[in-house]
C-alpha positions as CSV (number, residue, x, y, z in Angstrom):
1,M,29.1,4.6,11.3
2,A,28.4,3.6,7.7
3,K,24.8,2.6,7.0
4,K,24.4,-1.1,6.4
5,I,21.2,-2.7,5.3
6,V,21.0,-6.5,5.2
7,S,17.9,-8.1,3.8
8,V,17.4,-11.4,5.6
9,V,15.3,-13.9,3.6
10,A,13.9,-16.8,5.5
11,A,12.0,-19.4,3.4
12,V,8.9,-20.5,5.1
13,F,6.5,-23.0,3.5
14,C,3.0,-24.0,4.7
15,F,0.3,-22.3,4.9
16,F,-11.6,0.9,-6.6
17,W,-13.8,1.9,-8.4
18,A,-11.0,3.4,-10.5
19,A,-11.7,4.4,-14.0
20,C,-8.9,2.4,-15.4
21,A,-8.6,1.5,-19.1
22,S,-8.0,-2.2,-19.2
23,T,-6.0,-3.7,-22.0
24,A,-6.2,-7.2,-20.6
25,K,-4.9,-9.9,-22.8
26,K,-7.1,-12.9,-23.8
27,D,-5.3,-15.1,-21.4
28,S,-5.6,-12.7,-18.4
29,R,-6.6,-13.8,-15.0
30,T,-8.8,-12.0,-12.5
31,V,-8.5,-12.3,-8.7
32,S,-10.1,-10.3,-5.8
33,V,-8.1,-9.4,-2.8
34,M,-9.3,-8.1,0.6
35,N,-6.8,-6.4,2.9
36,W,-7.8,-5.6,6.5
37,N,-5.9,-4.6,9.7
38,V,-8.2,-6.4,12.1
39,E,-6.8,-4.5,15.2
40,T,-5.1,-6.6,17.9
41,F,-6.7,-9.9,17.1
42,F,-5.5,-11.9,20.0
43,D,-6.6,-15.4,20.8
44,A,-8.0,-16.6,24.2
45,Q,-4.6,-17.8,25.5
46,K,-2.6,-15.3,27.5
47,D,1.1,-15.5,26.7
48,G,2.3,-12.3,28.2
49,T,3.1,-10.6,24.9
50,E,-0.5,-9.3,24.4
51,Y,-1.2,-5.6,24.6
52,K,-1.9,-4.3,28.1
53,E,-5.7,-3.9,27.7
54,F,-5.9,-7.7,27.0
55,L,-3.8,-8.5,30.1
56,N,-5.6,-6.1,32.4
57,P,-7.9,-8.2,34.7
58,K,-10.6,-5.5,34.5
59,T,-10.9,-6.2,30.8
60,Q,-12.0,-9.8,31.5
61,W,-10.7,-11.0,28.2
62,S,-12.1,-14.5,27.6
63,K,-12.5,-17.4,25.2
64,E,-16.1,-16.3,24.7
65,K,-15.1,-12.8,23.6
66,Y,-12.5,-14.3,21.2
67,E,-15.0,-16.7,19.7
68,D,-17.5,-13.9,19.2
69,R,-14.9,-11.9,17.5
70,L,-14.0,-14.8,15.2
71,D,-17.7,-15.1,14.2
72,R,-17.7,-11.4,13.3
73,L,-14.5,-11.7,11.3
74,A,-15.9,-14.7,9.4
75,S,-19.1,-12.7,8.7
76,V,-17.1,-9.9,7.0
77,I,-15.0,-12.3,5.0
78,K,-18.2,-14.1,3.7
79,T,-19.8,-10.7,2.9
80,L,-16.9,-9.4,0.8
81,N,-16.3,-12.9,-0.6
82,C,-12.8,-12.2,-2.0
83,D,-10.5,-14.9,-3.4
84,V,-7.5,-13.8,-1.2
85,I,-7.7,-12.5,2.3
86,V,-4.8,-10.5,3.8
87,L,-5.0,-9.7,7.5
88,E,-2.7,-7.6,9.7
89,E,-2.5,-7.9,13.5
90,I,-3.2,-11.6,13.9
91,E,-1.4,-13.1,16.9
92,K,-0.7,-16.7,15.9
93,A,-0.5,-19.1,13.1
94,G,-3.0,-21.3,14.9
95,Q,-5.7,-18.7,14.5
96,I,-5.8,-19.4,10.8
97,K,-7.4,-22.8,11.7
98,D,-9.9,-21.0,13.9
99,I,-10.8,-18.6,11.1
100,K,-11.1,-21.4,8.6
101,N,-13.4,-23.4,10.9
102,R,-15.7,-20.4,11.1
103,L,-15.8,-20.2,7.3
104,S,-16.7,-23.8,6.8
105,S,-20.4,-24.6,6.6
106,F,-22.9,-26.6,4.5
107,F,-24.3,-23.4,2.9
108,W,-20.9,-21.7,2.3
109,K,-18.6,-24.1,0.7
110,T,-16.1,-21.7,-0.9
111,S,-13.1,-22.5,1.3
112,Y,-9.7,-21.1,1.7
113,K,-7.5,-24.1,1.4
114,Y,-4.1,-22.3,1.4
115,S,-2.6,-20.0,4.0
116,F,0.5,-18.4,5.3
117,F,1.4,-16.6,8.5
118,A,4.5,-14.6,9.5
119,I,5.6,-12.8,12.6
120,E,8.8,-11.3,13.9
121,K,10.4,-13.1,16.7
122,G,9.2,-11.8,20.0
123,A,6.5,-9.6,18.4
124,A,2.9,-9.6,19.7
125,I,1.2,-9.6,16.2
126,G,1.9,-10.8,12.7
127,C,0.2,-11.0,9.3
128,A,-1.8,-13.8,7.6
129,V,-2.9,-14.7,4.1
130,L,-5.8,-17.1,3.3
131,S,-6.3,-18.0,-0.4
132,R,-8.5,-20.0,-2.6
133,Y,-5.6,-20.4,-5.0
134,P,-2.4,-22.5,-4.3
135,I,0.6,-20.8,-2.7
136,S,3.6,-22.0,-4.8
137,K,6.3,-20.1,-2.9
138,S,6.4,-18.1,0.4
139,N,9.1,-16.3,2.3
140,I,9.7,-13.3,4.5
141,H,12.1,-10.4,4.1
142,S,13.3,-8.6,7.3
143,L,15.7,-5.7,7.8
144,D,18.8,-5.5,10.0
145,I,19.8,-1.9,10.0
146,Q,23.0,-0.6,11.5
147,C,23.0,3.2,11.3
148,G,23.9,4.3,14.8
149,K,20.3,4.2,16.0
150,K,18.7,1.3,17.7
151,Q,16.4,-0.4,15.3
152,P,12.8,-0.8,16.7
153,S,10.7,-3.9,16.2
154,M,9.7,-3.9,12.5
155,R,7.5,-6.6,10.9
156,P,8.9,-8.4,7.9
157,I,7.5,-8.1,4.4
158,M,5.8,-11.3,3.4
159,R,6.2,-12.5,-0.2
160,V,3.6,-15.0,-1.3
161,E,3.5,-16.3,-4.8
162,L,0.1,-17.5,-5.9
163,D,-0.8,-19.8,-8.7
164,I,-3.9,-18.2,-10.3
165,K,-5.0,-20.8,-12.8
166,G,-1.5,-21.5,-14.0
167,K,-0.3,-17.9,-13.9
168,P,1.9,-16.5,-11.1
169,L,0.9,-13.5,-9.0
170,V,3.3,-12.1,-6.4
171,L,1.6,-10.8,-3.3
172,L,3.7,-8.6,-1.0
173,V,2.2,-8.1,2.5
174,N,3.2,-5.1,4.5
175,H,2.7,-3.8,8.1
176,W,5.2,-1.0,8.4
177,K,6.5,0.7,11.5
178,S,3.8,2.7,13.3
179,K,4.0,6.5,14.0
180,A,4.0,5.9,17.8
181,G,6.6,8.1,19.4
182,G,6.3,10.7,16.6
183,A,5.7,10.6,12.9
184,K,8.9,12.4,12.0
185,E,11.1,10.4,14.4
186,S,9.8,7.1,13.0
187,D,9.8,8.1,9.3
188,V,13.4,6.8,8.8
189,W,12.3,3.3,9.5
190,R,9.4,3.4,7.1
191,D,11.8,4.8,4.5
192,Y,13.9,1.6,4.9
193,Q,10.8,-0.5,4.5
194,E,9.7,1.4,1.4
195,K,13.1,0.8,-0.2
196,L,12.9,-2.9,0.6
197,L,9.4,-3.1,-0.9
198,S,10.7,-1.3,-4.0
199,R,13.5,-3.8,-4.4
200,L,11.2,-6.7,-4.0
201,I,8.8,-5.3,-6.6
202,K,11.5,-4.7,-9.1
203,E,13.0,-8.2,-8.6
204,S,9.6,-9.8,-9.4
205,T,8.7,-7.6,-12.3
206,S,12.1,-8.2,-13.9
207,E,11.1,-11.9,-13.9
208,G,7.9,-11.0,-15.8
209,K,5.6,-11.5,-12.9
210,A,2.6,-9.4,-11.9
211,V,2.8,-7.9,-8.4
212,V,0.3,-6.8,-5.8
213,A,1.6,-5.1,-2.7
214,C,-0.9,-4.4,0.1
215,G,-1.2,-3.9,3.8
216,D,-1.1,-1.3,6.6
217,F,1.8,1.0,5.6
218,N,1.3,3.5,8.4
219,R,2.1,6.0,5.7
220,S,-0.9,7.6,3.9
221,I,-0.9,7.5,0.1
222,E,-0.4,11.3,0.0
223,E,3.0,10.7,1.7
224,F,4.2,8.7,-1.3
225,R,5.6,10.4,-4.5
226,Y,2.7,10.9,-6.9
227,E,4.1,10.8,-10.5
228,K,1.6,10.1,-13.3
229,K,3.0,7.9,-16.0
230,A,1.5,5.6,-18.6
231,E,1.0,2.6,-16.3
232,S,1.9,4.0,-12.9
233,N,1.1,7.0,-10.7
234,V,3.4,6.5,-7.7
235,T,7.1,6.1,-7.6
236,L,8.4,4.5,-4.4
237,K,11.7,5.3,-2.7
238,G,14.1,2.9,-4.4
239,G,12.6,3.5,-7.9
240,A,9.8,1.0,-8.3
241,E,6.9,2.5,-10.4
242,V,3.5,1.3,-9.1
243,Y,-0.2,2.0,-9.6
244,S,-2.3,3.1,-6.6
245,P,-6.1,2.8,-7.0
246,W,-6.6,5.5,-4.4
247,Y,-6.2,8.0,-7.3
248,N,-8.5,8.3,-10.3
249,D,-7.3,9.2,-13.8
250,S,-7.4,12.9,-12.9
251,G,-5.1,12.4,-9.9
252,E,-7.9,13.0,-7.4
253,L,-8.1,10.8,-4.3
254,L,-11.1,8.8,-3.2
255,E,-12.9,10.8,-0.5
256,T,-13.3,7.9,2.0
257,G,-10.1,6.6,3.6
258,S,-9.5,3.4,5.4
259,Y,-8.6,4.8,8.9
260,F,-10.4,7.6,10.7
261,F,-8.2,9.4,13.2
262,R,-8.7,12.6,15.2
263,G,-11.6,13.6,12.9
264,N,-9.8,13.0,9.6
265,W,-9.7,10.2,7.1
266,E,-6.3,8.6,6.4
267,R,-5.3,6.3,3.6
268,I,-2.6,4.3,5.4
269,D,-3.9,1.0,4.1
270,N,-2.8,0.6,0.5
271,F,-2.7,-1.4,-2.7
272,F,0.2,-1.0,-5.1
273,L,0.2,-2.8,-8.5
274,A,3.0,-3.5,-10.9
275,G,4.1,-5.8,-13.6
276,G,0.9,-5.7,-15.7
277,A,-1.5,-6.0,-12.8
278,V,-4.5,-3.7,-13.3
279,A,-7.1,-2.7,-10.6
280,T,-10.6,-2.9,-12.2
281,K,-12.4,-2.3,-8.9
282,F,-11.2,-0.8,-5.6
283,K,-13.1,0.3,-2.5
284,A,-12.7,1.1,1.1
285,E,-15.6,-1.0,2.3
286,N,-17.6,1.4,4.5
287,S,-21.2,0.1,4.2
288,G,-21.2,-3.1,6.2
289,E,-21.8,-4.2,9.7
290,W,-18.2,-3.3,10.5
291,A,-18.9,0.4,9.9
292,N,-21.3,2.9,11.6
293,A,-24.0,4.9,9.9
294,E,-21.4,7.5,8.9
295,G,-19.3,4.9,7.2
296,K,-16.5,5.1,9.8
297,P,-14.9,1.9,11.2
298,R,-16.4,0.4,14.4
299,R,-13.3,-0.2,16.4
300,Y,-12.9,-3.1,18.6
301,S,-13.1,-2.9,22.4
302,A,-11.6,-5.7,24.4
303,K,-13.4,-4.5,27.5
304,T,-16.9,-4.6,26.0
305,G,-16.2,-7.3,23.3
306,R,-18.0,-5.1,20.8
307,G,-16.9,-3.7,17.4
308,Y,-14.6,-4.9,14.7
309,S,-11.5,-2.8,13.9
310,D,-10.3,0.8,13.8
311,H,-9.6,0.2,10.1
312,L,-12.0,-0.4,7.2
313,P,-11.3,-3.4,5.0
314,L,-10.1,-2.7,1.4
315,S,-11.2,-4.8,-1.5
316,C,-9.5,-4.8,-4.9
317,K,-10.3,-6.7,-8.1
318,I,-7.2,-7.3,-10.1
319,S,-6.7,-8.4,-13.7
320,F,-3.2,-9.5,-14.9
Protein backbone atom coordinates (compact mmCIF):
# COMPACT_ATOMS: atom_id res chain seq x y z
CA MET A 1 0.00 0.00 0.00
CA ALA A 2 1.35 3.44 -0.88
CA LYS A 3 2.23 5.59 2.06
CA LYS A 4 -0.13 8.40 2.65
CA ILE A 5 0.35 11.13 5.21
CA VAL A 6 -2.40 13.56 5.93
CA SER A 7 -1.79 16.51 8.22
CA VAL A 8 -4.98 17.38 9.95
CA VAL A 9 -5.15 20.92 11.24
CA ALA A 10 -7.81 21.77 13.77
CA ALA A 11 -8.02 25.42 14.77
CA VAL A 12 -8.53 25.77 18.47
CA PHE A 13 -8.78 29.13 20.17
CA CYS A 14 -8.78 29.84 23.97
CA PHE A 15 -6.51 29.50 26.20
CA PHE A 16 21.89 27.03 28.03
CA TRP A 17 24.35 28.41 28.98
CA ALA A 18 25.47 28.21 25.33
CA ALA A 19 28.31 30.37 24.17
CA CYS A 20 26.28 31.79 21.38
CA ALA A 21 27.33 34.95 19.54
CA SER A 22 24.27 37.13 19.48
CA THR A 23 23.74 39.60 16.69
CA ALA A 24 20.39 40.71 17.99
CA LYS A 25 18.88 43.70 16.29
CA LYS A 26 17.96 46.83 18.17
CA ASP A 27 14.31 45.93 17.98
CA SER A 28 14.84 42.36 19.22
CA ARG A 29 12.64 40.80 21.87
CA THR A 30 13.65 38.50 24.73
CA VAL A 31 11.49 35.80 26.24
CA SER A 32 12.16 32.96 28.69
CA VAL A 33 10.55 29.56 28.20
CA MET A 34 10.34 26.62 30.58
CA ASN A 35 9.60 23.14 29.25
CA TRP A 36 8.79 20.27 31.58
CA ASN A 37 7.30 16.82 31.29
CA VAL A 38 5.54 16.75 34.65
CA GLU A 39 4.91 12.97 34.55
CA THR A 40 1.33 11.74 34.58
CA PHE A 41 -0.22 14.82 36.13
CA PHE A 42 -3.76 13.55 36.69
CA ASP A 43 -6.41 15.46 38.57
CA ALA A 44 -8.49 14.13 41.47
CA GLN A 45 -11.39 12.89 39.34
CA LYS A 46 -11.22 9.32 38.07
CA ASP A 47 -12.41 9.02 34.46
CA GLY A 48 -11.10 5.54 33.69
CA THR A 49 -8.46 6.73 31.23
CA GLU A 50 -5.82 7.29 33.93
CA TYR A 51 -2.76 5.04 34.13
CA LYS A 52 -3.20 1.89 36.19
CA GLU A 53 -1.26 3.10 39.26
CA PHE A 54 -3.76 5.91 39.67
CA LEU A 55 -6.73 3.56 39.33
CA ASN A 56 -5.36 0.90 41.70
CA PRO A 57 -7.23 1.17 45.05
CA LYS A 58 -3.99 0.38 46.89
CA THR A 59 -2.53 3.65 45.60
CA GLN A 60 -5.24 5.64 47.40
CA TRP A 61 -5.08 8.46 44.89
CA SER A 62 -6.95 11.42 46.38
CA LYS A 63 -7.83 15.08 46.07
CA GLU A 64 -5.32 15.85 48.82
CA LYS A 65 -2.48 14.22 46.88
CA TYR A 66 -3.47 16.12 43.75
CA GLU A 67 -3.58 19.44 45.57
CA ASP A 68 -0.20 18.79 47.20
CA ARG A 69 1.18 18.11 43.75
CA LEU A 70 -0.31 21.32 42.42
CA ASP A 71 1.45 23.23 45.20
CA ARG A 72 4.80 21.70 44.25
CA LEU A 73 4.30 22.43 40.54
CA ALA A 74 3.44 26.06 41.33
CA SER A 75 6.55 26.30 43.51
CA VAL A 76 8.78 25.19 40.61
CA ILE A 77 7.13 27.61 38.20
CA LYS A 78 7.62 30.48 40.65
CA THR A 79 11.25 29.52 41.26
CA LEU A 80 12.21 29.41 37.58
CA ASN A 81 9.97 32.39 36.82
CA CYS A 82 9.88 32.05 33.02
CA ASP A 83 7.55 34.03 30.76
CA VAL A 84 6.15 30.96 29.02
CA ILE A 85 5.48 27.59 30.65
CA VAL A 86 5.18 24.46 28.49
CA LEU A 87 4.00 21.28 30.21
CA GLU A 88 3.68 17.73 28.91
CA GLU A 89 1.51 15.04 30.50
CA ILE A 90 -1.29 17.24 31.81
CA GLU A 91 -4.62 15.43 31.85
CA LYS A 92 -7.24 18.12 31.27
CA ALA A 93 -7.79 21.70 30.20
CA GLY A 94 -9.47 22.38 33.56
CA GLN A 95 -6.17 21.81 35.33
CA ILE A 96 -4.85 25.03 33.82
CA LYS A 97 -7.24 26.92 36.08
CA ASP A 98 -6.03 24.90 39.08
CA ILE A 99 -2.42 25.78 38.25
CA LYS A 100 -3.25 29.45 37.73
CA ASN A 101 -5.02 29.58 41.09
CA ARG A 102 -1.88 28.23 42.78
CA LEU A 103 0.19 30.92 41.05
CA SER A 104 -2.04 33.78 42.20
CA SER A 105 -1.07 35.46 45.45
CA PHE A 106 -0.65 38.92 46.95
CA PHE A 107 3.15 38.53 46.97
CA TRP A 108 3.50 36.99 43.50
CA LYS A 109 1.52 39.04 41.05
CA THR A 110 3.18 38.04 37.78
CA SER A 111 0.32 36.05 36.32
CA TYR A 112 -0.09 33.89 33.26
CA LYS A 113 -3.20 35.32 31.67
CA TYR A 114 -3.05 33.29 28.46
CA SER A 115 -3.17 29.52 28.03
CA PHE A 116 -3.79 26.70 25.61
CA PHE A 117 -4.33 22.96 26.01
CA ALA A 118 -4.50 20.13 23.49
CA ILE A 119 -5.07 16.42 23.74
CA GLU A 120 -5.70 13.63 21.25
CA LYS A 121 -9.21 12.23 21.40
CA GLY A 122 -9.32 9.29 23.80
CA ALA A 123 -5.80 9.92 25.13
CA ALA A 124 -5.00 10.03 28.84
CA ILE A 125 -2.65 13.02 28.76
CA GLY A 126 -2.05 16.16 26.70
CA CYS A 127 0.08 19.31 26.63
CA ALA A 128 -0.44 22.80 28.02
CA VAL A 129 0.99 26.28 27.53
CA LEU A 130 0.74 29.14 30.03
CA SER A 131 1.97 32.54 28.89
CA ARG A 132 2.41 36.08 30.15
CA TYR A 133 2.14 37.22 26.55
CA PRO A 134 -0.98 37.09 24.38
CA ILE A 135 -1.68 34.06 22.21
CA SER A 136 -2.74 35.43 18.82
CA LYS A 137 -3.22 32.07 17.07
CA SER A 138 -3.41 28.44 18.17
CA ASN A 139 -3.98 25.18 16.37
CA ILE A 140 -2.99 21.53 16.46
CA HIS A 141 -1.43 19.30 13.79
CA SER A 142 -2.15 15.57 13.88
CA LEU A 143 -1.03 12.72 11.65
CA ASP A 144 -3.18 10.15 9.92
CA ILE A 145 -0.72 7.61 8.52
CA GLN A 146 -1.76 4.78 6.23
CA CYS A 147 1.25 2.56 5.54
CA GLY A 148 0.06 -0.98 6.19
CA LYS A 149 0.79 -0.69 9.90
CA LYS A 150 -1.68 0.23 12.58
CA GLN A 151 -0.96 3.74 13.75
CA PRO A 152 -0.52 4.00 17.51
CA SER A 153 -1.82 6.86 19.60
CA MET A 154 0.31 9.90 18.76
CA ARG A 155 -0.15 13.29 20.35
CA PRO A 156 -0.55 16.24 17.97
CA ILE A 157 1.99 19.04 17.61
CA MET A 158 0.63 22.25 19.09
CA ARG A 159 1.30 25.48 17.23
CA VAL A 160 0.91 28.57 19.37
CA GLU A 161 1.72 32.01 18.01
CA LEU A 162 2.70 34.45 20.75
CA ASP A 163 2.65 38.22 20.53
CA ILE A 164 5.87 39.33 22.26
CA LYS A 165 5.51 43.08 22.49
CA GLY A 166 4.18 43.35 18.97
CA LYS A 167 6.47 40.74 17.43
CA PRO A 168 5.29 37.19 16.59
CA LEU A 169 7.01 34.09 17.97
CA VAL A 170 5.85 30.64 16.88
CA LEU A 171 5.94 28.02 19.62
CA LEU A 172 5.67 24.38 18.53
CA VAL A 173 4.97 21.98 21.41
CA ASN A 174 5.86 18.31 21.00
CA HIS A 175 5.32 15.07 22.90
CA TRP A 176 6.39 12.35 20.48
CA LYS A 177 5.67 8.63 20.51
CA SER A 178 7.41 6.87 23.41
CA LYS A 179 9.84 3.98 22.99
CA ALA A 180 7.53 1.60 24.82
CA GLY A 181 7.43 -1.70 22.96
CA GLY A 182 10.91 -1.17 21.54
CA ALA A 183 12.92 1.80 20.37
CA LYS A 184 13.54 0.45 16.86
CA GLU A 185 9.97 -0.69 16.40
CA SER A 186 8.56 2.72 17.33
CA ASP A 187 11.19 4.78 15.47
CA VAL A 188 9.10 4.93 12.32
CA TRP A 189 6.38 6.90 14.11
CA ARG A 190 8.82 9.45 15.56
CA ASP A 191 10.23 9.83 12.04
CA TYR A 192 6.80 10.88 10.83
CA GLN A 193 6.48 13.34 13.69
CA GLU A 194 9.95 14.76 12.96
CA LYS A 195 9.02 15.34 9.33
CA LEU A 196 5.80 17.05 10.34
CA LEU A 197 7.71 19.32 12.75
CA SER A 198 10.22 20.09 9.99
CA ARG A 199 7.40 21.14 7.67
CA LEU A 200 5.78 23.35 10.28
CA ILE A 201 9.12 25.06 11.03
CA LYS A 202 9.78 25.74 7.35
CA GLU A 203 6.29 27.11 6.84
CA SER A 204 6.68 29.60 9.70
CA THR A 205 10.23 30.69 8.84
CA SER A 206 9.17 31.23 5.22
CA GLU A 207 6.72 33.79 6.63
CA GLY A 208 9.62 35.57 8.36
CA LYS A 209 8.66 34.37 11.84
CA ALA A 210 10.99 33.21 14.60
CA VAL A 211 10.31 29.67 15.80
CA VAL A 212 10.88 27.79 19.04
CA ALA A 213 10.07 24.06 19.10
CA CYS A 214 10.23 22.32 22.45
CA GLY A 215 8.88 19.35 24.36
CA ASP A 216 9.51 15.70 25.15
CA PHE A 217 10.62 14.18 21.85
CA ASN A 218 11.37 10.69 23.24
CA ARG A 219 14.37 11.01 20.92
CA SER A 220 17.67 12.12 22.42
CA ILE A 221 19.49 14.98 20.74
CA GLU A 222 22.26 12.54 19.69
CA GLU A 223 19.68 10.74 17.54
CA PHE A 224 19.13 13.84 15.42
CA ARG A 225 21.45 14.74 12.54
CA TYR A 226 24.22 17.03 13.82
CA GLU A 227 25.33 19.33 11.04
CA LYS A 228 27.17 22.50 12.02
CA LYS A 229 26.29 25.50 9.88
CA ALA A 230 26.33 29.27 10.28
CA GLU A 231 23.08 29.54 12.25
CA SER A 232 22.15 25.90 12.88
CA ASN A 233 23.65 22.68 14.16
CA VAL A 234 20.88 20.14 13.58
CA THR A 235 19.07 19.22 10.38
CA LEU A 236 15.73 17.54 10.91
CA LYS A 237 14.28 14.85 8.70
CA GLY A 238 12.35 16.88 6.15
CA GLY A 239 15.12 19.45 5.78
CA ALA A 240 14.48 22.08 8.45
CA GLU A 241 17.73 23.55 9.80
CA VAL A 242 17.53 24.35 13.52
CA TYR A 243 19.75 25.25 16.44
CA SER A 244 19.94 23.04 19.54
CA PRO A 245 21.38 24.62 22.71
CA TRP A 246 22.37 21.14 24.00
CA TYR A 247 25.55 21.68 21.90
CA ASN A 248 28.23 24.29 22.56
CA ASP A 249 30.18 25.97 19.76
CA SER A 250 32.68 23.08 19.70
CA GLY A 251 29.93 20.57 19.13
CA GLU A 252 30.16 19.15 22.65
CA LEU A 253 27.05 18.22 24.57
CA LEU A 254 26.14 19.53 27.98
CA GLU A 255 26.95 16.85 30.57
CA THR A 256 23.65 16.83 32.42
CA GLY A 257 20.66 15.60 30.52
CA SER A 258 17.01 16.02 31.35
CA TYR A 259 16.01 12.40 31.93
CA PHE A 260 17.98 9.83 33.97
CA PHE A 261 17.21 6.29 32.85
CA ARG A 262 18.95 3.04 33.80
CA GLY A 263 22.01 4.87 35.11
CA ASN A 264 22.46 7.17 32.13
CA TRP A 265 21.49 10.73 31.25
CA GLU A 266 19.28 11.17 28.22
CA ARG A 267 18.50 14.41 26.41
CA ILE A 268 15.05 13.56 25.11
CA ASP A 269 13.61 16.94 26.13
CA ASN A 270 14.69 19.46 23.55
CA PHE A 271 14.62 23.03 22.33
CA PHE A 272 15.05 23.75 18.62
CA LEU A 273 15.31 27.34 17.36
CA ALA A 274 14.94 28.72 13.85
CA GLY A 275 14.00 31.86 11.95
CA GLY A 276 16.36 34.19 13.79
CA ALA A 277 15.63 32.93 17.30
CA VAL A 278 18.83 32.76 19.41
CA ALA A 279 19.33 30.92 22.72
CA THR A 280 21.24 33.21 25.10
CA LYS A 281 20.81 30.89 28.10
CA PHE A 282 19.88 27.23 28.37
CA LYS A 283 19.91 24.86 31.30
CA ALA A 284 18.63 21.53 32.49
CA GLU A 285 17.47 22.77 35.88
CA ASN A 286 19.06 20.27 38.29
CA SER A 287 19.56 22.26 41.48
CA GLY A 288 16.06 22.82 42.82
CA GLU A 289 13.70 21.04 45.17
CA TRP A 290 12.61 18.87 42.24
CA ALA A 291 16.10 17.26 42.04
CA ASN A 292 18.05 15.18 44.57
CA ALA A 293 21.54 15.93 45.91
CA GLU A 294 23.08 14.38 42.78
CA GLY A 295 21.00 16.61 40.52
CA LYS A 296 18.80 13.79 39.29
CA PRO A 297 15.04 14.22 38.97
CA ARG A 298 12.89 13.25 41.93
CA ARG A 299 10.23 11.25 40.14
CA TYR A 300 6.67 11.28 41.33
CA SER A 301 5.05 8.39 43.19
CA ALA A 302 1.25 8.25 43.15
CA LYS A 303 1.38 5.78 46.04
CA THR A 304 3.39 7.95 48.44
CA GLY A 305 2.41 11.33 46.97
CA ARG A 306 6.05 12.38 47.02
CA GLY A 307 8.34 13.67 44.32
CA TYR A 308 7.92 15.83 41.26
CA SER A 309 8.71 14.19 37.91
CA ASP A 310 11.07 11.75 36.24
CA HIS A 311 12.22 14.62 33.99
CA LEU A 312 14.11 17.80 34.86
CA PRO A 313 12.63 21.07 33.66
CA LEU A 314 14.52 22.91 30.91
CA SER A 315 14.76 26.68 30.82
CA CYS A 316 15.75 28.67 27.74
CA LYS A 317 16.15 32.42 27.31
CA ILE A 318 15.56 33.41 23.73
CA SER A 319 16.24 36.56 21.73
CA PHE A 320 14.66 37.13 18.33
